[in-house]
C-alpha positions, 0 to 999 in steps of 0.5 A: 631246065624248064622240066626241072622248073616244073618239077620244083614248082610241083614239089613246092605246091605239094609241100605247101598243100601238105603244110596247109593240110597239117595245119588244118588237121591241128585246127580240127582238133580245136574245133568246134570253137566255143563262141560262148567261152567264158574267160578264165581267171588269167584272162579276166583283166584283159577280157573286161577291158575289151568287153567294155569297148565291144559293148559300145560297138553295137551302138556305133554300128547302129548309129552309122547304119542310120546316118543319113547326112545333110545332103539336102541342106548343104545343097540348098546352102551352096546354091543360095550363098546369100540366104543366111537362113539356109546357111544356118539351117545347113550348119545346124544340120551338120554340127550334130552329125560331125559330133557323131563322126568325132565319136566314131573316130574316138572309138577307133582309138579305143578299139586300137588299145583293145586290139593291142591288149589282145595281141599282147595276151595271145602272143606272150611266151611261153605258149605257141599261138595255137596253144594260146587260141586253145587256152584263151578262147574267150579272148580269141572270140573278142579278137574275132568280134573286133574284126567283125565290127571293123569290117562291118563298120568299113562296109557301111562307111564305104557305101555312104558318101554323105560322111565325107560330104558333111565333114568337108562342108563343116571344114569349109564353113569353119575356114570361111568363118575363121577368115571373117574372124568368126568363132563358131560354137561347134569349134569347141567340139571339134577343134582344128587339130581334131578335124585334121586327124578326123580328116585323115581317118575318113579319107581312108576307104576302110578307116577302121581296118587301116587303124587296126593294120597300123596298130598291129604293125606298130605292136610288132615293131615295138616288141623287138623281143617277140618273134614276128612269127608269134603274131603272124602265126596267131593271125594265120591260125585264126584264118585257118579256123574260120576257113575250116569251119566254113568249108566243112559241112559238119561245122557249117551245118551248126551255123544257125543263121547267115549272120554267123556265117558272115561273122566267120567270113569277116573275121577270116578276111580281117586276119588275112589283111592284118597278116598281109600288113605285118608279115614281111612277104605277106599272105599271098606268097607261096611261103604264106601260112594262110591257104589263100586259094582255099580262103578265096574259094570259100568266099566265092561259094557264097552269094555274091551280094554278101561277099563282094565287099569282103572280096573288095577288101582283099583286092584293095586293102592288102599290101602284097596282092600285086607283088611278083610273088603272088601266083597267077591263080590267086590273082585270077581268083580275085579278078 
């Protein structure tokens, strides 16, 4: 019985390797991906809509990168509760920051709509996902850019505790003033309902990724006539494109700088996470169309300081990593 189990396990492993190899061969025919592909006439409407959102993304990242918080002012105000001048100073420091946080949150909603439009375009019949990605490379590139932005945003957010500290102080101050029947001007900017929604958003370790995961899951559940495979195949194909580009010297040597390399890695991790949220058994199961072992190995070959955040995203923001169906080898790779 044990011998038979080993034989079966070996056969499944070979079958899986053959399937991943067959997908890789198909992918190589698509490569190199034209990162500068221009939209065709059929793509233009969606491309313009998404382009307007992506134009804002650079500014959002720059603002988040320079976000220093009001830690000093908040500490002084808390230590001297009766000093009205210090209370006002802290409040005046926090309000513009909360307006910024509101802008980031509202941008996540626009990003969600953009992702939805791209999913509709890249999964619509009669074409298979791989045909879509070949025919509509300009949209595929935008999909990749959304994922790159998402993982970049979340990496910055995760390493900046000031965001939640500032927002908590803002909410506490508003609650205190409401008890004293004082209405503050800033409440018009961020009312209680908006503050609740923002609070849920920033409580997430990776808020943008959570937004996109929820949006993709919602897209699948609302499009009952569309086979779930059309969405998951689109995601697994993109993961494979990135993996093949990263592990093949012929393509890797064309990366002009480490930013392009990081772009490719972020996109790969982003589509894996979306796949894992949407697919019934996830990305780590033996039946998964994503070569998880290959993807993790590619990441681990890079300098650890540039990929630790991405490996953590796979460890902590996927749904199925700890399922019984995940092989010990894959778990060990992510230890």
